[in-house]
BALUM-919695 format. One record per residue (C-alpha): z, x, y; residue in one letter. Coordinates in steps of 0.001 Angstrom, whole numbers, padded with zeros to 6 digits, always signed. Layout:
<pts>
ZXYa;...
</pts>
This chain:
<pts>
+111790+239093+123689m;+109567+239759+120706r;+111232+236917+118738a;+110698+234487+121616a;+107033+235365+121786l;+106619+234782+118064q;+108258+231316+118194r;+106106+229961+121044l;+102939+229425+119040p;+104729+227178+116557r;+104326+224157+118919g;+100543+224424+118907q;+100192+222474+115606s;+102383+219663+116984t;+100247+219395+120064v;+097027+219427+118038e;+098494+216748+115676l;+099401+214537+118658a;+095971+214831+120286l;+094146+214242+116955c;+096296+211251+116170l;+095293+209578+119403l;+091600+209741+118252v;+092247+209220+114600f;+094432+206010+115115v;+091797+204615+117420t;+089024+205268+114882v;+091078+203918+112032l;+091951+200660+113762m;+088303+200046+114675f;+087107+201019+111219g;+089388+198333+109734i;+088256+195818+112363h;+084564+196451+111713f;+085143+196225+107949a;+086799+192903+108335e;+083961+191587+110474v;+081461+192720+107937g;+083367+191218+104944y;+083955+187902+106616l;+080266+187710+107723s;+079251+188012+104093l;+081284+184877+103304k;+079106+183022+105874v;+075965+184353+104144h;+077405+183315+100762e;+078135+179756+102066a;+074410+179362+103021a;+072927+180783+099848v;+075165+178977+097375s;+073816+175446+097983p;+070280+176693+097442l;+071045+177759+093929w;+072916+174394+093443d;+069770+172487+094540s;+067875+173824+091517t;+070080+171824+089238a;+069054+168443+090605f;+066136+166345+089568r;+063205+166603+091943v;+061051+164029+090371h;+060872+161729+087340r;+057866+161022+085121m;+057062+157261+084825l;+055351+155289+082183e;+052827+153971+084693n;+049173+155031+084708r;+048758+154353+088418e;+051941+156077+089496k;+052897+158807+087010v;+055444+160731+089170s;+058376+159511+091322d;+059705+162018+093896f;+062098+159485+095453g;+065169+161495+094399a;+064116+164635+096363f;+065399+163518+099799d;+068950+163202+098442s;+069186+166869+097255i;+069737+168543+100652a;+072648+166260+101737p;+074346+166533+098266r;+074357+170324+098180v;+075304+170644+101910m;+078392+168403+101412g;+079456+170272+098316n;+079084+173753+099964a;+080848+172572+103182q;+083877+171379+101024a;+083978+174525+098926r;+083602+176999+101721y;+085781+175420+104342r;+088491+177951+103344d;+085824+180657+103063f;+086325+181017+099314d;+083810+179280+097130g;+085152+180516+093780r;+087384+177449+093256s;+086047+173931+092839s;+089213+172741+094641t;+089187+173886+098238p;+092304+175174+099865g;+093964+173438+102741t;+093415+176232+105262r;+090213+176293+107354t;+090465+179962+108561h;+090993+183482+107268v;+093263+185835+109170t;+093347+189545+108404q;+094823+192534+110273v;+092610+192629+113344f;+090195+189744+112808t;+090227+186044+112324r;+087359+183688+111229v;+087243+179935+111298d;+085068+176799+111761d;+082687+177249+108844m;+079644+175071+109277q;+076892+174647+106534v;+073576+172908+107263r;+070952+172098+104630c;+067727+170167+105203d;+064444+169375+103560r;+062032+172039+104495d;+058306+171287+104350d;+057422+174818+105435e;+058475+176096+102022v;+055507+175025+099995e;+053225+175887+097083f;+050165+173744+097224d;+048021+172602+094330l;+044860+174454+093310p;+042063+172607+095064r;+038349+172768+094677s;+035181+170750+093883r;+034351+170018+090225r;+031713+172288+088702p;+028223+170748+088760a;+026229+170318+085556l;+022911+171950+085001r;+019896+170021+083568s;+018289+171929+080731p;+014853+173419+081281q;+012710+174665+078440p;+012589+178413+078317g;+014573+178813+081603n;+017976+178378+083119w;+018928+174824+083825g;+018800+173497+087344t;+021375+171346+089230f;+020170+167765+089588p;+020713+166370+093104p;+023235+163734+093831g;+026004+164852+091480q;+029483+163706+092437d;+031607+166915+092502v;+034375+165686+094766g;+035724+167220+097862e;+037094+170768+098478p;+040508+169269+099041t;+040570+167463+095632d;+042917+168550+092837s;+043168+167562+089258v;+046938+167293+089720l;+046770+164717+092560d;+049035+161832+091723g;+050903+163934+089157i;+052422+166651+091264f;+053291+166427+094985e;+053893+169367+097291n;+057250+168004+098548v;+058385+171395+099781g;+062006+172743+099333g;+065347+173014+100782v;+066629+175456+103437s;+070231+176076+104428c;+072031+177848+107235a;+075744+178520+107852a;+077755+179807+110863e;+081388+180556+111766a;+083487+181665+114665h;+084906+185211+114646v;+087438+186564+117014e;+089533+189699+117353g;+093432+189374+117170l;+096001+190558+119664p;+097016+193167+116986t;+094009+195209+118167l;+095024+196630+121582p;+092514+196158+124385t;+094078+199003+126387s;+095216+202452+125158f;+095745+205620+127301l;+092621+204967+129374e;+091698+204911+133072g;+092442+207422+135720e;+094776+210017+134573g;+094581+208701+131018g;+093383+210337+127839f;+090267+208162+127369f;+087662+207525+130068r;+086308+204239+128540e;+088110+200975+128030k;+089649+200788+124626h;+088210+197405+123549s;+087193+193918+124625t;+088647+190951+122854r;+085986+189936+120339l;+084804+186265+120385r;+081432+185635+118689m;+079477+183379+116387k;+078413+184920+113096t;+075307+183653+111309c;+074225+183633+107702a;+070873+185084+108659s;+070271+187092+111766g;+071998+186891+115097r;+072635+183856+117302p;+070039+183188+119927v;+071378+181333+122937g;+074508+180576+121024g;+072605+179059+118082k;+071938+180349+114539c;+068251+179962+113974e;+067874+181970+110772g;+067754+180028+107431r;+067289+180682+103824y;+064877+178559+101763g;+063985+177829+098199i;+060982+175993+096703l;+061719+173052+094298l;+059662+170947+092058g;+059117+172999+088843d;+059243+170687+085885f;+058317+171345+082281g;+058551+167920+080555f;+062000+168936+079276s;+063676+165535+079397d;+064056+163579+076128p;+062072+160573+077573e;+058988+162802+078122v;+059175+165046+075025s;+058330+162386+072432g;+055473+162692+069956h;+051938+161744+070697c;+049856+161476+067491p;+046207+162355+067187l;+044232+159083+067282r;+040533+159738+068242p;+039651+156355+066791e;+041772+154669+069604q;+040766+156233+072929p;+042653+155377+076067d;+045489+153864+074059v;+048836+155456+075086p;+051246+156694+072495c;+054340+154499+072356s;+056870+157415+072245e;+055663+159340+075198n;+053626+157296+077637r;+054604+159397+080631a;+053106+162532+079151f;+050040+160686+077887y;+049352+159170+081280y;+049905+162460+083175s;+047417+164273+080867a;+044993+161393+081018m;+045121+161442+084855k;+043982+165148+084750v;+041129+164173+082385f;+040092+161357+084832d;+040284+163678+087846a;+037852+166070+086110n;+035321+163221+085656g;+036135+162790+081987r;+033471+164065+079625a;+030857+166456+081119a;+027859+164420+079897g;+027131+163156+076366r;+025417+166186+074881d;+027745+166338+071900a;+027392+162616+071173s;+023606+162868+071436e;+023663+165831+069153f;+025622+163936+066509a;+023483+160763+066916e;+020211+162835+066430f;+021453+164484+063187f;+023794+161873+061750v;+022810+158623+063355g;+026083+157931+065156y;+028876+159689+066999s;+032264+159627+065270p;+034180+159591+068518i;+033686+158570+072157d;+033690+161866+073945e;+034200+159987+077236g;+037435+158498+075847g;+040800+160133+076096f;+043114+161005+073238f;+045437+163814+072295m;+043558+166643+070614s;+046195+168172+068353y;+048472+167012+065617r;+051172+169361+064303g;+054608+169673+062756e;+055868+166238+063771e;+053328+164700+061330d;+053458+167288+058607d;+049829+167602+059336y;+048487+170674+057485i;+045044+170750+055885e;+045019+171969+052344r;+041534+170982+051209s;+038193+171496+053051t;+035371+168934+053057p;+032061+170122+051800r;+030095+171878+054491g;+033116+173096+056333e;+033752+176289+054362s;+034148+178432+057401q;+036907+176278+058596d;+039187+178054+055975e;+039168+181076+058308v;+040787+179223+061143d;+042939+176676+059319r;+046122+178817+059011p;+046136+179462+062632r;+045221+175945+063737n;+047634+173956+061569t;+050439+176295+060760g;+049159+177558+057384g;+048888+175896+053914v;+052537+176749+052992d;+054090+175793+056304h;+055393+172451+054956k;+056464+171629+051402p;+054775+168314+051397t;+051769+168403+053819p;+049668+165484+054425n;+046012+165619+055282r;+044684+163075+057800r;+041738+161211+056284p;+038461+162685+057382s;+034775+162508+056852n;+033409+163566+053429k;+030803+165960+054759c;+030051+168114+057755f;+029188+166213+061036l;+030240+162919+059302g;+027252+162734+056931l;+027712+160116+054287s;+025848+162259+051709e;+025443+165957+051714c;
</pts>
């Protein structure tokens, strides 16, 4: 009798294991299913973001050798269709790591299946970074012994004006979205020991059929969320706009032959600012010397550097203080083995005799 009583408790572990397995297996199956849904949803997000980074590799605009039309943004409209087509082809099999897409158009895992990847990219004018805009500063008229006053009738433009008008355009950017169809497979049971007299009170599962979006949830069956990127940054990096423009103050408003596009774009900013702010410097030179060596209302490049081996070794009489700044301004006296000095006036302010 005592031996029988001792053997009876041995079945308790088996009963506990059986009960726990009912819960554990259910949790494990749904854990795998939820992980698959999360992983496959990330592929949809990846399909929407990838074409955005691709769009940064395309030319947004081209600089022209035309004073009236310096920039051409005609290529911008073709960027969104190109990156969209490329992303649609690469992610049709939900794997963008290969430049050669696979033949399948779905991914099937243990309990989940995803198919029908759709990528959409469009030009987006809401992604913008406008130009700095303001009126030009007004000039004061000097008053003896007092602050100058602003003469009436000065043309300072409008608050919406920008010195970059005609050079840079706020064309916006590109935005992309992606979506796919996700469904649960029959391998995930929809019924398991539930109902009246069953172990579980609630229904085991409902067959999953849903649309997954790259950003946010579908609203009314549509994926409204999008990712955007601003385009248009350009640093004159192309060979045709990186040529040399020599210093030629004696030839104002004459474009340099090697880089007309850069010359015209810089000149357009100079024009938008109203060119020279008065003629005070010329009047100063004319009063002391008799003439002005340059036309301060004309446009010319203001620096000449390594391309010309332009390094000043000697200093004209009357410019002794220029020795302090010369190493910084022109690269230093020993920067080039055979530096050439541009012909200059003999004396300070262009005086013929000191």
